[in-house]
C-alpha positions as CSV (number, residue, x, y, z in Angstrom):
1,M,-51.0,-52.4,-16.0
2,A,-49.3,-49.2,-14.7
3,K,-46.2,-47.8,-16.8
4,Y,-43.1,-47.5,-14.9
5,R,-41.4,-44.3,-15.8
6,E,-37.5,-44.8,-15.3
7,I,-36.6,-41.4,-17.0
8,P,-36.7,-38.5,-14.7
9,C,-39.0,-35.6,-15.3
10,R,-37.7,-32.5,-17.0
11,Y,-38.8,-30.5,-14.0
12,Y,-37.3,-32.7,-11.3
13,I,-34.2,-31.3,-9.8
14,A,-33.6,-33.3,-6.7
15,L,-35.3,-34.9,-3.6
16,G,-37.9,-32.6,-2.6
17,Q,-37.2,-30.1,-5.4
18,C,-39.4,-29.4,-8.4
19,K,-39.7,-26.6,-10.7
20,K,-43.5,-26.9,-10.7
21,G,-43.6,-26.6,-7.0
22,R,-44.7,-30.1,-6.0
23,T,-42.9,-32.3,-3.5
24,A,-40.6,-34.2,-5.7
25,Q,-39.7,-37.8,-5.1
26,H,-39.0,-39.6,-8.5
27,K,-39.7,-43.1,-7.2
28,T,-43.3,-42.3,-6.2
29,Y,-44.8,-39.0,-6.8
30,C,-43.2,-38.0,-10.0
31,Q,-43.9,-41.0,-11.9
32,H,-47.7,-40.4,-11.4
33,C,-47.6,-36.6,-11.8
34,D,-49.9,-35.3,-14.5
35,K,-47.2,-32.7,-15.5
36,Y,-44.7,-35.4,-16.1
37,Y,-42.4,-34.8,-19.2
38,P,-39.3,-36.9,-19.7
39,R,-35.8,-35.1,-20.0
40,A,-34.8,-37.1,-23.0
41,R,-36.5,-39.3,-25.5
42,V,-35.0,-42.7,-24.7
43,R,-36.4,-46.1,-25.8
44,C,-37.0,-48.1,-22.7
45,I,-35.8,-51.6,-22.9
46,N,-38.2,-54.5,-22.0
47,K,-35.9,-56.0,-19.4
48,K,-38.2,-59.0,-19.0
49,K,-38.2,-59.9,-22.7
50,Q,-34.3,-59.3,-22.9
51,Y,-33.9,-61.8,-19.8
52,N,-36.0,-64.4,-21.5
53,E,-34.2,-64.1,-24.9
54,E,-30.8,-64.5,-23.2
55,R,-32.1,-67.7,-21.3
56,R,-33.3,-69.3,-24.5
57,K,-29.8,-68.6,-26.3
58,R,-28.2,-70.1,-23.3
59,D,-30.4,-73.3,-23.2
60,V,-30.2,-74.0,-27.0
61,G,-26.3,-73.3,-27.4
């Protein structure tokens, strides 16, 4: 399964602008770029797991 990279690349400036000289579009091209390097180390939240846990709490309580 593919990994969805929500954090923009360090080299991504704006739509169509990349410091590496590529056609930057974060939602498609930058996520699959081999030069991708995240701007910050942020722990990504598993949204599906979070949603399921909230539903379990609501159903029990």
